[in-house]
N, CA, C and O of each residue as an XYZ file, in Angstrom:
696
protein
N     -15.657    103.982    106.741
C     -16.148    103.612    105.434
C     -17.359    104.444    105.088
O     -17.519    104.853    103.938
N     -18.229    104.708    106.075
C     -19.407    105.529    105.816
C     -19.005    106.941    105.446
O     -19.639    107.567    104.597
N     -17.970    107.442    106.069
C     -17.497    108.780    105.763
C     -17.061    108.871    104.305
O     -17.345    109.860    103.630
N     -16.376    107.848    103.823
C     -15.945    107.828    102.434
C     -17.135    107.738    101.493
O     -17.167    108.418    100.467
N     -18.121    106.900    101.833
C     -19.293    106.758    100.966
C     -20.111    108.037    100.937
O     -20.663    108.392     99.895
N     -20.198    108.730    102.056
C     -20.967    109.967    102.086
C     -20.286    111.080    101.306
O     -20.959    111.868    100.641
N     -18.976    111.156    101.377
C     -18.249    112.273    100.775
C     -17.651    111.944     99.417
O     -16.981    112.794     98.830
N     -17.868    110.740     98.896
C     -17.264    110.371     97.626
C     -17.732    111.254     96.468
O     -16.895    111.652     95.658
N     -19.039    111.587     96.341
C     -19.424    112.453     95.212
C     -18.744    113.814     95.244
O     -18.323    114.319     94.203
N     -18.631    114.414     96.429
C     -17.966    115.712     96.506
C     -16.473    115.585     96.177
O     -15.907    116.434     95.488
N     -15.854    114.530     96.672
C     -14.435    114.334     96.368
C     -14.214    114.072     94.883
O     -13.252    114.574     94.301
N     -15.101    113.288     94.267
C     -14.962    113.028     92.839
C     -15.170    114.295     92.044
O     -14.487    114.524     91.046
N     -16.112    115.126     92.478
C     -16.342    116.392     91.784
C     -15.115    117.291     91.896
O     -14.718    117.924     90.918
N     -14.511    117.349     93.083
C     -13.310    118.161     93.250
C     -12.152    117.612     92.416
O     -11.339    118.380     91.901
N     -12.076    116.301     92.284
C     -10.982    115.693     91.531
C     -11.181    115.862     90.032
O     -10.215    116.079     89.301
N     -12.424    115.764     89.567
C     -12.659    115.756     88.119
C     -12.784    117.152     87.525
O     -12.495    117.326     86.341
N     -13.196    118.139     88.282
C     -13.331    119.492     87.732
C     -12.079    120.278     88.045
O     -11.599    120.296     89.178
N     -11.567    120.917     87.034
C     -10.323    121.645     87.195
C     -10.564    123.031     87.755
O      -9.822    123.486     88.626
N     -11.591    123.709     87.268
C     -11.843    125.094     87.667
C     -12.851    125.122     88.805
O     -14.058    125.217     88.582
N     -12.358    125.040     89.976
C     -13.180    125.143     91.178
C     -12.551    126.182     92.084
O     -11.425    126.616     91.844
N     -13.260    126.583     93.114
C     -12.628    127.525     94.049
C     -11.411    126.932     94.748
O     -10.558    127.659     95.258
N     -11.340    125.584     94.765
C     -10.228    124.930     95.439
C      -9.122    124.492     94.483
O      -8.221    123.752     94.876
N      -9.185    124.939     93.240
C      -8.227    124.478     92.240
C      -6.792    124.844     92.615
O      -5.863    124.086     92.336
N      -6.612    125.988     93.238
C      -5.250    126.390     93.598
C      -4.657    125.467     94.653
O      -3.436    125.336     94.747
N      -5.520    124.819     95.457
C      -5.033    123.910     96.485
C      -4.944    122.471     95.978
O      -4.048    121.719     96.364
N      -5.878    122.102     95.115
C      -5.947    120.721     94.660
C      -4.938    120.438     93.549
O      -4.376    119.344     93.501
N      -4.700    121.387     92.667
C      -3.831    121.145     91.519
C      -2.422    120.710     91.921
O      -1.910    119.762     91.325
N      -1.762    121.347     92.898
C      -0.424    120.847     93.272
C      -0.459    119.435     93.848
O       0.447    118.640     93.597
N      -1.490    119.122     94.614
C      -1.596    117.772     95.159
C      -1.830    116.756     94.044
O      -1.226    115.684     94.032
N      -2.710    117.105     93.109
C      -2.983    116.208     91.982
C      -1.728    116.013     91.146
O      -1.424    114.898     90.721
N      -1.007    117.094     90.913
C       0.213    117.002     90.123
C       1.261    116.140     90.830
O       1.941    115.338     90.191
N       1.390    116.306     92.147
C       2.349    115.500     92.902
C       1.957    114.030     92.856
O       2.820    113.164     92.709
N       0.653    113.737     92.981
C       0.197    112.349     92.904
C       0.499    111.750     91.540
O       0.993    110.626     91.454
N       0.206    112.492     90.465
C       0.441    111.967     89.125
C       1.933    111.810     88.840
O       2.340    110.856     88.177
N       2.747    112.735     89.335
C       4.185    112.609     89.121
C       4.749    111.421     89.903
O       5.625    110.711     89.410
N       4.254    111.209     91.107
C       4.701    110.058     91.894
C       4.303    108.760     91.205
O       5.087    107.814     91.128
N       3.078    108.731     90.707
C       2.607    107.547     89.997
C       3.434    107.315     88.744
O       3.795    106.178     88.443
N       3.738    108.380     88.009
C       4.549    108.272     86.804
C       5.960    107.779     87.142
O       6.504    106.919     86.449
N       6.550    108.329     88.215
C       7.883    107.904     88.621
C       7.882    106.432     89.002
O       8.797    105.693     88.636
N       6.854    105.999     89.741
C       6.785    104.607     90.159
C       6.733    103.679     88.954
O       7.489    102.709     88.885
N       5.859    103.964     88.013
C       5.717    103.057     86.875
C       6.885    103.160     85.891
O       7.119    102.228     85.121
N       7.607    104.256     85.903
C       8.735    104.379     84.996
C      10.013    103.776     85.578
O      10.764    103.119     84.858
N      10.272    103.990     86.879
C      11.550    103.586     87.444
C      11.451    102.427     88.450
O      12.205    101.458     88.358
N      10.543    102.530     89.385
C      10.501    101.545     90.460
C       9.844    100.242     90.024
O      10.307     99.165     90.400
N       8.774    100.320     89.240
C       8.050     99.107     88.869
C       8.900     98.140     88.051
O       8.868     96.944     88.340
N       9.665     98.588     87.040
C      10.497     97.615     86.317
C      11.553     96.955     87.203
O      11.956     95.821     86.945
N      11.998     97.650     88.236
C      12.979     97.067     89.138
C      12.332     96.089     90.106
O      12.903     95.039     90.400
N      11.153     96.420     90.599
C      10.493     95.611     91.610
C       9.671     94.465     91.033
O       9.377     93.508     91.749
N       9.291     94.535     89.754
C       8.410     93.514     89.203
C       9.022     92.109     89.227
O       8.297     91.167     89.545
N      10.311     91.905     88.912
C      10.859     90.547     88.997
C      10.778     89.960     90.415
O      10.484     88.777     90.582
N      11.039     90.786     91.424
C      10.907     90.307     92.802
C       9.461     89.953     93.117
O       9.187     88.953     93.779
N       8.545     90.778     92.639
C       7.127     90.518     92.850
C       6.715     89.212     92.190
O       6.029     88.393     92.802
N       7.132     89.011     90.936
C       6.769     87.789     90.219
C       7.392     86.556     90.892
O       6.750     85.510     90.986
N       8.629     86.679     91.354
C       9.292     85.560     92.019
C       8.584     85.185     93.319
O       8.313     84.010     93.566
N       8.290     86.172     94.138
C       7.616     85.879     95.396
C       6.200     85.380     95.165
O       5.728     84.513     95.901
N       5.512     85.909     94.158
C       4.166     85.419     93.844
C       4.218     83.961     93.409
O       3.391     83.153     93.832
N       5.189     83.624     92.564
C       5.337     82.244     92.112
C       5.702     81.335     93.299
O       5.181     80.225     93.414
N       6.590     81.806     94.174
C       6.994     81.015     95.332
C       5.820     80.778     96.274
O       5.598     79.651     96.718
N       5.062     81.840     96.584
C       3.931     81.687     97.490
C       2.832     80.837     96.884
O       2.199     80.052     97.589
N       2.595     80.979     95.596
C       1.550     80.162     94.984
C       1.952     78.684     94.976
O       1.103     77.812     95.160
N       3.235     78.403     94.765
C       3.667     77.006     94.793
C       3.632     76.443     96.213
O       3.306     75.272     96.412
N       3.969     77.275     97.197
C       3.941     76.808     98.579
C       2.503     76.554     99.028
O       2.244     75.596     99.757
N       1.573     77.395     98.604
C       0.200     77.260     99.048
C      -0.559     76.152     98.321
O      -1.533     75.627     98.861
N      -0.143     75.787     97.120
C      -0.906     74.797     96.358
C      -0.325     73.396     96.444
O      -1.069     72.426     96.297
N       0.954     73.252     96.674
C       1.566     71.926     96.682
C       1.623     71.363     98.096
O       1.442     72.088     99.075
N       1.875     70.072     98.188
C       2.060     69.434     99.484
C       3.397     69.892    100.071
O       4.376     70.047     99.341
N       3.438     70.108    101.380
C       4.699     70.581    101.965
C       5.768     69.491    101.926
O       5.512     68.330    102.243
N       6.941     69.890    101.539
C       8.060     68.958    101.521
C       8.861     69.110    102.810
O       8.603     70.003    103.617
N       9.817     68.239    102.982
C      10.651     68.296    104.184
C      11.482     69.577    104.203
O      11.704     70.160    105.264
N      11.940     70.014    103.032
C      12.749     71.238    102.969
C      11.901     72.460    103.338
O      12.382     73.349    104.040
N      10.661     72.515    102.879
C       9.829     73.677    103.212
C       9.457     73.669    104.693
O       9.357     74.731    105.307
N       9.251     72.497    105.270
C       8.984     72.434    106.708
C      10.212     72.846    107.517
O      10.088     73.512    108.545
N      11.397     72.449    107.051
C      12.628     72.866    107.725
C      12.814     74.380    107.621
O      13.215     75.034    108.583
N      12.516     74.927    106.438
C      12.605     76.370    106.260
C      11.611     77.092    107.163
O      11.932     78.136    107.731
N      10.428     76.550    107.294
C       9.432     77.136    108.177
C       9.895     77.097    109.636
O       9.696     78.060    110.376
N      10.507     75.995    110.046
C      11.020     75.887    111.411
C      12.146     76.884    111.649
O      12.214     77.509    112.708
N      13.032     77.032    110.662
C      14.136     77.999    110.795
C      13.587     79.413    110.885
O      14.048     80.205    111.707
N      12.602     79.741    110.047
C      11.997     81.071    110.110
C      11.309     81.308    111.450
O      11.362     82.413    111.991
N      10.676     80.291    111.976
C      10.034     80.415    113.284
C      11.078     80.688    114.368
O      10.874     81.558    115.215
N      12.182     79.959    114.349
C      13.227     80.178    115.350
C      13.844     81.567    115.237
O      14.094     82.225    116.248
N      14.088     82.012    114.009
C      14.661     83.348    113.816
C      13.690     84.419    114.300
O      14.101     85.385    114.944
N      12.404     84.254    113.994
C      11.433     85.253    114.445
C      11.311     85.251    115.964
O      11.146     86.313    116.566
N      11.388     84.087    116.595
C      11.344     84.043    118.054
C      12.572     84.708    118.669
O      12.468     85.381    119.695
N      13.736     84.520    118.041
C      14.952     85.190    118.540
C      14.809     86.712    118.415
O      15.189     87.453    119.321
N      14.259     87.171    117.282
C      14.075     88.608    117.107
C      13.092     89.164    118.121
O      13.300     90.255    118.652
N      12.031     88.432    118.393
C      11.067     88.884    119.379
C      11.689     88.919    120.779
O      11.353     89.788    121.583
N      12.586     87.986    121.071
C      13.270     87.981    122.358
C      14.179     89.195    122.485
O      14.245     89.820    123.544
N      14.876     89.526    121.412
C      15.735     90.714    121.423
C      14.891     91.966    121.626
O      15.267     92.855    122.389
N      13.753     92.035    120.945
C      12.861     93.185    121.091
C      12.320     93.268    122.520
O      12.252     94.359    123.087
N      11.939     92.150    123.102
C      11.440     92.133    124.470
C      12.512     92.614    125.445
O      12.232     93.401    126.349
N      13.739     92.134    125.254
C      14.826     92.565    126.133
C      15.091     94.061    126.011
O      15.347     94.735    127.009
N      15.028     94.579    124.782
C      15.261     96.012    124.585
C      14.175     96.834    125.278
O      14.473     97.843    125.918
N      12.933     96.412    125.154
C      11.834     97.147    125.781
C      11.961     97.096    127.295
O      11.775     98.111    127.967
N      12.272     95.936    127.836
C      12.411     95.811    129.287
C      13.587     96.645    129.792
O      13.508     97.238    130.868
N      14.676     96.694    129.023
C      15.816     97.495    129.473
C      15.465     98.981    129.479
O      15.886     99.705    130.382
N      14.702     99.452    128.488
C      14.310    100.862    128.476
C      13.340    101.172    129.608
O      13.414    102.244    130.208
N      12.441    100.255    129.903
C      11.512    100.474    131.010
C      12.273    100.490    132.333
O      11.993    101.322    133.196
N      13.228     99.581    132.501
C      14.048     99.558    133.706
C      14.852    100.848    133.843
O      14.984    101.394    134.938
N      15.383    101.325    132.731
C      16.132    102.584    132.733
C      15.240    103.737    133.175
O      15.659    104.565    133.985
N      14.021    103.802    132.656
C      13.105    104.883    133.022
C      12.738    104.803    134.499
O      12.668    105.830    135.175
N      12.503    103.596    135.008
C      12.168    103.449    136.422
C      13.339    103.875    137.299
O      13.143    104.527    138.324
N      14.556    103.508    136.900
C      15.728    103.921    137.687
C      15.886    105.437    137.687
O      16.185    106.035    138.721
N      15.687    106.051    136.534
C      15.785    107.516    136.461
C      14.750    108.157    137.378
O      15.052    109.115    138.090
N      13.530    107.627    137.358
C      12.484    108.184    138.220
C      12.840    108.003    139.687
O      12.635    108.913    140.490
N      13.369    106.842    140.046
C      13.733    106.601    141.443
C      14.869    107.533    141.890
O      14.794    108.130    142.964
N      15.916    107.657    141.069
C      17.015    108.540    141.437
C      16.555    109.991    141.522
O      16.985    110.729    142.408
N      15.686    110.398    140.609
C      15.179    111.774    140.641
C      14.340    112.012    141.888
O      14.410    113.081    142.493
N      13.540    111.008    142.277
C      12.722    111.181    143.487
C      13.599    111.239    144.738
O      13.308    112.010    145.652
N      14.656    110.448    144.797
C      15.567    110.500    145.953
C      16.262    111.862    146.007
O      16.412    112.447    147.080
N      16.683    112.358    144.850
C      17.323    113.673    144.821
C      16.332    114.768    145.209
O      16.691    115.699    145.930
N      15.094    114.665    144.740
C      14.078    115.647    145.087
C      13.770    115.603    146.574
O      13.586    116.648    147.199
N      13.712    114.407    147.150
C      13.498    114.270    148.581
C      14.656    114.902    149.363
O      14.434    115.576    150.369
N      15.876    114.684    148.903
C      17.031    115.294    149.553
C      16.993    116.812    149.492
O      17.289    117.476    150.486
N      16.636    117.366    148.351
C      16.532    118.823    148.220
C      15.424    119.353    149.119
O      15.566    120.409    149.735
N      14.305    118.605    149.191
C      13.184    119.019    150.035
C      13.595    119.051    151.508
O      13.279    120.003    152.223
N      14.301    118.008    151.960
C      14.764    117.967    153.354
C      15.785    119.077    153.595
O      15.788    119.681    154.668
N      16.639    119.352    152.633
C      17.652    120.395    152.782
C      16.996    121.767    152.909
O      17.420    122.590    153.719
N      15.957    122.010    152.103
C      15.315    123.322    152.136
C      14.419    123.501    153.359
O      14.383    124.590    153.932
N      13.688    122.449    153.777
C      12.741    122.574    154.883
C      13.394    122.393    156.244
O      12.886    122.906    157.242
N      14.471    121.700    156.301
C      15.081    121.373    157.583
C      14.595    120.007    158.036
O      13.540    119.536    157.611
N      15.382    119.375    158.907
C      15.079    118.012    159.319
C      13.810    117.930    160.164
O      12.980    117.048    159.945
N      13.647    118.858    161.149
C      12.475    118.785    162.017
C      11.188    119.039    161.254
O      10.204    118.322    161.431
N      11.195    120.062    160.399
C       9.994    120.382    159.628
C       9.672    119.263    158.636
O       8.503    118.968    158.388
N      10.686    118.657    158.081
C      10.465    117.548    157.149
C       9.863    116.348    157.863
O       8.983    115.681    157.319
N      10.336    116.063    159.091
C       9.765    114.953    159.859
C       8.316    115.240    160.249
O       7.486    114.331    160.248
N       8.004    116.497    160.585
C       6.615    116.858    160.875
C       5.730    116.654    159.644
O       4.630    116.112    159.747
N       6.223    117.095    158.468
C       5.460    116.910    157.234
C       5.281    115.431    156.916
O       4.219    115.011    156.458
N       6.314    114.652    157.160
C       6.227    113.211    156.921
C       5.211    112.560    157.858
O       4.461    111.677    157.442
N       5.184    112.989    159.115
C       4.190    112.486    160.060
C       2.783    112.856    159.626
O       1.865    112.047    159.760
N       2.595    114.065    159.106
C       1.282    114.480    158.614
C       0.842    113.613    157.438
O      -0.320    113.213    157.361
N       1.784    113.315    156.507
C       1.457    112.480    155.340
C       1.114    111.063    155.779
O       0.163    110.475    155.262
N       1.873    110.499    156.728
C       1.587    109.152    157.231
C       0.219    109.126    157.914
O      -0.549    108.181    157.729
N      -0.090    110.162    158.704
C      -1.402    110.246    159.342
C      -2.524    110.334    158.320
O      -3.596    109.763    158.522
N      -2.285    111.041    157.230
C      -3.295    111.148    156.181
C      -3.575    109.785    155.564
O      -4.731    109.416    155.357
N      -2.514    109.040    155.273
C      -2.709    107.709    154.698
C      -3.355    106.751    155.698
O      -4.169    105.910    155.316
N      -2.998    106.875    156.971
C      -3.624    106.023    157.984
C      -5.107    106.335    158.096
O      -5.922    105.422    158.225
N      -5.469    107.619    158.047
C      -6.878    108.007    158.088
C      -7.633    107.491    156.873
O      -8.780    107.059    156.987
N      -6.995    107.536    155.713
C      -7.635    106.985    154.516
C      -7.853    105.488    154.647
O      -8.883    104.970    154.214
N      -6.882    104.777    155.248
C      -7.031    103.341    155.457
C      -8.161    103.030    156.417
O      -8.941    102.107    156.186
N      -8.254    103.809    157.515
C      -9.344    103.599    158.473
C     -10.697    103.887    157.834
O     -11.670    103.172    158.075
N     -10.753    104.927    157.027
C     -12.002    105.266    156.346
C     -12.393    104.154    155.368
O     -13.574    103.832    155.237
N     -11.419    103.574    154.692
C     -11.709    102.464    153.782
C     -12.225    101.245    154.523
O     -13.136    100.564    154.053
N     -11.636    100.967    155.697
C     -12.123     99.845    156.507
C     -13.557    100.087    156.963
O     -14.386     99.177    156.928
N     -13.851    101.325    157.394
C     -15.220    101.638    157.820
C     -16.206    101.492    156.672
O     -17.301    100.960    156.855
N     -15.824    101.963    155.489
C     -16.715    101.850    154.331
C     -16.918    100.384    153.945
O     -18.029     99.985    153.598
N     -15.857     99.585    154.002
C     -15.973     98.168    153.687
C     -16.863     97.445    154.675
O     -17.655     96.585    154.288
N     -16.738     97.791    155.969
C     -17.583     97.169    156.988
C     -19.048     97.551    156.775
O     -19.934     96.705    156.893
N     -19.302     98.814    156.465
C     -20.680     99.260    156.218
C     -21.270     98.547    155.010
O     -22.434     98.145    155.032
N     -20.482     98.389    153.966
C     -20.970     97.705    152.776
C     -21.259     96.238    153.065
O     -22.242     95.687    152.570
N     -20.400     95.603    153.869
C     -20.622     94.192    154.204
C     -21.877     94.020    155.041
O     -22.646     93.088    154.806
N     -22.105     94.892    156.007
C     -23.325     94.771    156.818
C     -24.562     95.054    155.981
O     -25.591     94.410    156.184
N     -24.496     95.985    155.058
C     -25.632     96.269    154.177
C     -25.952     95.066    153.307
O     -27.122     94.740    153.105
N     -24.935     94.409    152.795
C     -25.161     93.205    151.982
C     -25.744     92.077    152.818
O     -26.594     91.324    152.344
N     -25.291     91.959    154.058
C     -25.840     90.915    154.933
C     -27.318     91.179    155.211
O     -28.117     90.242    155.213
N     -27.697     92.444    155.447
C     -29.103     92.774    155.664
C     -29.934     92.482    154.421
O     -31.047     91.967    154.526
N     -29.401     92.808    153.245
C     -30.118     92.519    151.994
C     -30.307     91.023    151.805
O     -31.352     90.581    151.329
N     -29.306     90.249    152.174
C     -29.402     88.792    152.025
C     -30.445     88.215    152.977
O     -31.094     87.225    152.641
N     -30.622     88.809    154.158
C     -31.615     88.320    155.111
C     -33.033     88.678    154.682
O     -33.983     87.994    155.062
N     -33.189     89.742    153.892
C     -34.519     90.162    153.460
C     -35.098     89.236    152.399
O     -36.316     89.208    152.220
N     -34.274     88.485    151.695
C     -34.745     87.621    150.612
C     -35.536     86.473    151.219
O     -35.042     85.802    152.125
N     -36.762     86.230    150.738
C     -37.588     85.169    151.323
C     -37.012     83.798    151.028
O     -36.326     83.580    150.029
N     -37.317     82.879    151.938
C     -36.854     81.506    151.768
C     -37.720     80.816    150.726
O     -38.853     81.224    150.470
N     -37.185     79.796    150.146
C     -37.953     79.044    149.168
C     -37.130     78.810    147.931
O     -35.909     78.965    147.933
N     -37.809     78.438    146.886
C     -37.126     78.109    145.635
C     -37.065     79.336    144.737
O     -37.726     79.390    143.700
N     -36.286     80.298    145.132
C     -36.104     81.500    144.330
C     -34.682     81.487    143.774
O     -33.768     82.095    144.329
N     -34.534     80.800    142.701
C     -33.205     80.628    142.127
C     -32.701     81.947    141.542
O     -33.421     82.641    140.824
N     -31.442     82.277    141.866
C     -30.824     83.462    141.304
C     -31.093     84.719    142.094
O     -30.657     85.788    141.667
N     -31.780     84.662    143.216
C     -32.106     85.846    143.984
C     -31.089     86.141    145.068
O     -31.104     87.224    145.653
N     -30.192     85.182    145.349
C     -29.182     85.423    146.379
C     -27.852     85.710    145.720
O     -27.639     85.407    144.546
N     -26.978     86.288    146.482
C     -25.649     86.607    145.940
C     -24.865     85.318    145.752
O     -24.904     84.424    146.597
N     -24.166     85.235    144.652
C     -23.350     84.069    144.371
C     -24.087     83.014    143.586
O     -23.482     82.037    143.144
N     -25.391     83.189    143.401
C     -26.132     82.199    142.635
C     -25.879     82.424    141.154
O     -25.665     83.557    140.722
N     -25.901     81.375    140.395
C     -25.732     81.506    138.967
C     -24.321     81.300    138.481
O     -24.057     81.454    137.288
N     -23.421     80.964    139.347
C     -22.044     80.752    138.900
C     -21.940     79.462    138.190
O     -20.858     79.094    137.733
């Protein structure tokens, strides 16, 4: 909104003055906008106005009057239909996600097969052992870091003086 407020005078100047350095670029856009507006009010508006007036009258009557049993039934039917549509949409999205996961899994199995075929069985097993060792080392390193962090927190907790110091220990304030 600030961008519009800051640039509105320049935009209005470009729109209102015909002979500017940008006239060759602005004139076709302005003409297209005016022709679209003219087409809308000449052809589309007379066709759409009765629907607009009908829906406006319907919504104004629904919003101002007390709800009747028929309008509540219509609301319930619309709710059920919208829930069914949302269920169909959810199923479609889940099926596409499942399809993508299956494609990825099959592609990875095929890639693994090609890798084993090109490297040979012994070399592939050696590489697999190296990868497993790497993950095991990462797990051990994570355990060591977690243990160090826990001991550091325990030392910090012991340094806090005893007494009525509310909120100075871990877990206080919940």
